[in-house]
C-alpha positions in Angstrom: -30.8 24.5 2.7 -30.0 22.3 -0.3 -26.7 20.6 -0.4 -25.4 19.1 -3.7 -23.9 15.5 -3.8 -20.4 16.9 -3.9 -20.9 18.9 -0.7 -22.3 15.7 1.1 -19.3 13.8 0.1 -17.0 16.5 1.4 -19.1 16.5 4.6 -18.7 12.8 5.1 -14.9 13.0 4.5 -14.6 15.8 7.0 -16.5 13.6 9.6 -13.9 11.0 9.0 -11.0 13.3 9.6 -12.4 14.6 12.9 -12.8 11.0 14.1 -9.0 11.0 15.0 -6.0 13.3 14.6 -3.1 11.0 13.5 -2.8 8.0 11.3 -5.7 6.0 10.2 -9.0 7.6 9.7 -12.5 6.2 10.2 -14.7 5.1 7.2 -17.9 7.0 6.6 -20.5 5.3 4.3 -21.2 7.2 1.2 -21.9 5.1 -2.1 -20.8 8.1 -4.2 -17.4 8.7 -2.5 -14.1 7.5 -3.7 -12.0 5.7 -0.9 -8.4 6.7 -0.6 -5.8 5.1 1.7 -2.2 6.6 2.3 1.0 4.8 2.5 4.3 6.5 3.6 7.1 4.5 2.0 9.7 7.3 2.1 12.3 6.2 4.5 13.8 9.7 5.4 10.9 12.0 5.0 9.5 13.5 8.2 5.8 13.0 9.3 3.4 14.0 6.5 0.0 15.4 6.3 -2.1 14.7 3.3 -4.8 17.0 1.7 -7.3 16.7 -1.0 -7.4 20.5 -2.2 -7.9 22.1 1.2 -9.4 19.2 2.9 -7.2 17.1 5.3 -7.2 13.4 4.7 -4.7 12.2 7.2 -2.3 13.7 9.8 1.4 13.2 10.8 1.9 9.8 8.9 5.5 8.2 9.8 7.4 5.9 7.7 5.7 2.6 7.0 2.3 3.9 8.0 -0.8 2.7 6.1 -4.2 4.4 6.8 -7.5 2.8 6.5 -9.7 3.9 3.5 -11.0 7.5 3.8 -13.9 8.7 1.8 -13.1 11.7 -0.5 -14.9 13.6 -3.2 -14.6 11.7 -6.7 -13.3 13.8 -9.6 -10.1 15.7 -10.4 -8.7 17.5 -7.3 -5.2 18.0 -6.2 -3.8 15.4 -3.5 -0.7 16.9 -1.8 1.7 15.5 0.8 2.9 18.3 3.1 5.4 18.3 6.2 3.3 17.4 9.2 1.9 20.6 11.0 2.7 22.9 8.0 1.5 23.3 4.5 4.8 23.0 2.8 4.0 20.9 -0.1 6.5 17.9 -0.8 4.6 16.3 -3.5 1.5 16.7 -5.5 -0.7 14.7 -7.9 -4.0 15.4 -9.7 -5.6 12.0 -10.1 -9.2 11.3 -11.5 -10.9 9.5 -8.9 -14.0 7.5 -9.8 -16.9 7.2 -7.5 -17.1 3.9 -5.4 -13.5 3.1 -6.2 -10.6 2.2 -4.0 -7.2 3.9 -4.4 -3.8 3.8 -2.7 -1.8 7.1 -2.6 1.9 5.9 -2.1 4.4 8.4 -1.0 7.9 7.0 -1.7 11.5 7.4 -2.7 13.8 9.5 -0.5 13.0 13.1 0.7 15.3 14.6 -2.0 13.4 12.8 -4.8 9.9 12.3 -3.3 7.3 10.7 -5.5 3.6 10.3 -5.2 1.7 7.4 -7.0 -2.1 7.0 -7.2 -3.0 3.3 -7.7 -6.4 1.8 -8.2 -7.0 -1.0 -5.8 -8.8 -4.2 -6.5 -12.1 -4.2 -4.6 -13.5 -7.3 -6.2 -13.0 -10.8 -5.3 -10.1 -13.0 -6.8 -11.2 -16.1 -8.6 -12.5 -18.9 -6.6 -9.5 -20.7 -4.9 -7.2 -17.9 -5.7 -5.8 -14.9 -3.8 -4.8 -11.7 -5.6 -1.3 -10.3 -4.6 0.2 -7.3 -5.9 3.8 -6.3 -5.1 5.2 -2.7 -5.2 9.0 -2.3 -4.7 9.6 0.8 -2.8 13.0 -0.2 -1.3 15.5 2.6 -2.3 18.6 0.7 -0.7 18.1 -2.7 -2.3 18.8 -3.9 -5.7 16.5 -6.0 -7.9 15.0 -9.0 -6.1 13.3 -12.2 -6.7 10.0 -13.0 -4.7 9.1 -16.5 -3.3 5.9 -17.6 -1.8 7.1 -20.8 0.0 4.2 -23.3 0.9 4.0 -24.6 4.4 6.1 -27.8 4.7 8.4 -27.0 1.6 11.8 -25.9 1.8 12.9 -22.7 -0.2 15.2 -24.7 -2.2 12.3 -26.7 -3.6 10.2 -23.6 -4.7 10.6 -21.6 -7.9 10.2 -17.8 -7.5 6.8 -16.2 -8.0 8.3 -13.1 -9.5 11.8 -12.3 -10.7 14.1 -9.3 -11.0 11.7 -6.8 -9.5 13.3 -3.4 -9.4 12.7 -0.2 -7.3 9.5 1.7 -8.5 8.1 -1.4 -10.2 4.3 -2.4 -9.5 3.8 -6.0 -10.5 0.0 -5.7 -10.8 -2.2 -8.4 -9.2 -1.1 -11.9 -9.4 -3.6 -14.7 -9.0 -1.9 -17.4 -6.9 -3.5 -20.6 -5.1 -5.1 -19.7 -1.9 -3.0 -21.2 0.9 -0.5 -20.6 3.8 2.8 -19.3 2.5 6.1 -17.7 3.9 7.1 -14.6 1.8 10.9 -14.8 1.1 12.8 -12.3 -0.9 16.3 -12.9 -2.3 18.6 -10.7 -4.4 17.6 -11.2 -8.0 19.4 -14.1 -9.6 20.2 -15.9 -6.3 19.9 -19.8 -6.4 18.5 -20.7 -3.1 20.9 -23.0 -0.9 20.7 -24.2 2.6 23.1 -21.5 3.5 21.3 -18.6 1.7 20.5 -15.7 3.9 17.3 -14.0 2.3 16.9 -10.3 2.2 13.5 -10.9 3.9 11.7 -13.7 5.5 8.0 -13.1 6.7 5.8 -15.0 9.0 3.6 -17.7 7.7 0.5 -16.1 6.4 -3.0 -17.3 5.1 -3.8 -15.9 1.9 -7.4 -16.9 1.7 -9.5 -17.6 -1.4 -11.0 -14.7 -3.2 -8.7 -12.1 -1.1 -6.7 -9.3 -2.5 -3.7 -7.8 -1.0 -1.0 -5.1 -1.8 2.5 -6.0 -0.5 5.0 -3.1 -0.3 8.6 -3.7 -0.1 10.4 -0.8 1.9 13.7 0.0 3.5 14.7 -0.8 6.9 14.3 2.4 9.2 18.1 2.8 9.7 20.4 3.3 6.8 22.9 1.1 8.5 20.5 -1.8 8.7 20.7 -4.3 5.8 17.8 -6.2 4.3 14.0 -5.2 3.7 10.7 -4.9 5.6 7.3 -5.5 4.0 4.1 -3.8 4.8 0.8 -5.6 3.6 -2.5 -3.7 2.9 -5.8 -5.5 2.7 -7.6 -4.6 -0.5 -10.5 -7.0 -0.5 -11.8 -9.9 1.8 -14.9 -11.9 1.2 -17.8 -10.8 3.6 -17.9 -14.5 4.7 -14.4 -14.2 6.0 -15.3 -11.3 8.4 
């Protein structure tokens, strides 16, 4: 029986879905497939299932979950988020997905105002000696922020912000920074760092290697009564030599 390329892609995607029942899915090689990963950044939405048309892409994703890339059919198809275990649609988008291209489907905002963004990811190396970082603010309970990348051995007070006045919903696009080891630190916008400053977020020391690309998503703390931010980082590109 003859199967056209679209059917082959859908079969590959179905194989990935069957590999696991929750969270991240396995990647099946298919040069003509689009690659999609899902991020649940909505702090008060119950677990969600993701569908492309009638085909399941991911199951029961909780707040803060990031899937691996899943192959899906390229073209224009509805991508929907539904309450886990049901087909109750919470959000819907109809993006045009190109073959052999990576995308992030981001489910954000509160349940009452749920939003779905489809973002094209960088699957090519950053310039030599640089790392590409994209910041997306999905923290609903925090005002605008300044973002610092503090090099190892330097105090926050000696560093200028990498990005300033980033608001909820903002996507900074990829910023090429010198590769190196940094501590990601986030302050309320306009704050002048001092020795007594308490950041909204301070991460662990992280090596952003040359030519790599990352997406950094600012999200709420799980409990409404807990102040500050948390951050999830997704790997967009790594040099094959780094693996």
